[in-house]
C-alpha positions as CSV (number, residue, x, y, z in Angstrom):
1,M,5.2,20.2,-3.8
2,L,2.7,17.3,-4.1
3,D,5.5,15.1,-5.5
4,E,7.4,15.5,-2.2
5,V,4.5,15.3,0.3
6,V,2.2,12.3,1.0
7,I,-1.4,13.2,1.8
8,F,-3.1,10.7,4.0
9,C,-6.8,11.1,5.1
10,A,-8.6,8.5,7.1
11,G,-11.1,8.2,9.9
12,E,-10.7,6.2,13.0
13,F,-13.3,3.7,11.9
14,G,-16.0,3.1,9.4
15,R,-19.6,2.9,10.5
16,T,-21.9,-0.1,10.8
17,P,-24.1,-0.7,7.8
18,L,-27.2,-0.7,10.1
19,I,-28.8,2.0,12.2
20,N,-28.6,1.2,16.0
21,G,-31.4,1.7,18.5
22,H,-30.4,5.3,19.1
23,A,-30.8,6.3,15.4
24,G,-27.0,6.3,15.0
25,R,-24.3,4.0,13.5
26,D,-21.7,2.4,15.7
27,H,-17.9,2.2,15.0
28,W,-17.0,-0.5,12.5
29,S,-13.5,-1.5,11.8
30,N,-14.3,-4.1,9.1
31,C,-14.6,-1.6,6.3
32,F,-13.7,2.1,5.8
33,S,-12.3,4.5,3.3
34,V,-8.8,6.0,3.0
35,L,-7.5,8.7,0.7
36,L,-3.8,8.7,-0.3
37,G,-2.1,11.1,-2.7
38,G,1.2,12.8,-3.6
39,G,4.7,11.5,-2.7
40,G,5.1,9.9,-6.1
41,L,2.0,7.7,-5.6
42,R,0.0,6.9,-8.7
43,G,-3.1,9.2,-8.7
44,G,-6.5,8.9,-10.1
45,C,-7.3,5.4,-9.1
46,I,-9.9,3.7,-6.9
47,L,-8.8,0.5,-5.3
48,G,-11.2,-2.0,-3.8
49,A,-14.9,-1.9,-3.0
50,S,-17.3,-2.7,-0.2
51,E,-20.3,-4.9,-0.5
52,P,-23.5,-2.9,-1.3
53,R,-24.3,-2.2,2.4
54,G,-20.8,-1.1,3.2
55,G,-20.3,-3.6,6.0
56,D,-17.5,-5.7,4.6
57,V,-14.8,-5.6,1.9
58,Q,-16.0,-7.2,-1.3
59,D,-13.0,-6.5,-3.5
60,R,-9.2,-6.0,-2.9
61,P,-8.9,-5.8,0.9
62,V,-6.0,-3.6,2.2
63,T,-4.8,-3.7,5.8
64,P,-3.7,-0.7,7.9
65,Q,-0.3,-2.2,7.8
66,D,-0.4,-2.2,4.0
67,I,-1.3,1.5,4.1
68,L,1.7,2.2,6.4
69,A,4.0,0.2,4.2
70,T,2.8,2.2,1.2
71,I,3.4,5.6,3.0
72,Y,6.8,4.6,4.4
73,R,8.0,3.4,1.0
74,A,6.8,6.7,-0.6
75,L,8.7,8.6,2.1
76,G,11.9,6.5,1.6
77,I,11.7,4.8,5.0
78,P,13.1,1.2,4.8
79,L,10.3,-1.3,5.3
80,D,12.7,-3.7,7.1
81,L,13.2,-1.2,9.9
82,H,12.6,-2.4,13.4
83,F,12.3,-0.8,16.8
84,R,12.9,-2.4,20.2
85,D,10.0,-2.8,22.5
86,T,10.3,-2.4,26.3
87,S,11.6,-6.0,26.5
88,G,14.2,-5.4,23.9
89,R,12.5,-7.4,21.2
90,P,12.6,-6.1,17.7
91,V,9.2,-5.0,16.3
92,S,8.6,-4.3,12.6
93,I,7.3,-0.8,11.7
94,V,4.9,-2.4,9.2
95,G,4.3,-5.9,10.7
96,T,3.0,-8.1,7.8
97,G,2.1,-5.0,5.7
98,K,3.1,-4.9,2.0
99,P,3.1,-1.7,-0.1
100,I,0.0,-1.3,-2.3
101,E,1.6,-2.1,-5.7
102,E,-1.3,-0.5,-7.7
103,L,-0.2,2.9,-6.3
104,A,3.5,2.5,-7.1
């Protein structure tokens, strides 16, 4: 079944590399982790890295649009698909995203 189903696990945001004044860590969209598997994606690999404090991407940045493009391709959804917004303008389902080739 794993060959036919894509597993996607991600949080809403990462967390800041520093503790705030309330002993917590605020939302941080600059750097966060995602897990992808199944659907014919190559398994067993780690892609990219943060800098030591986890605040920014150090190696191999991937955008949310790249993740969408990877998932859509695995599901057989054409990446050139567009939907019309309320003004009738075509909007790409992946924007500038490109599939993550290391997972192909």
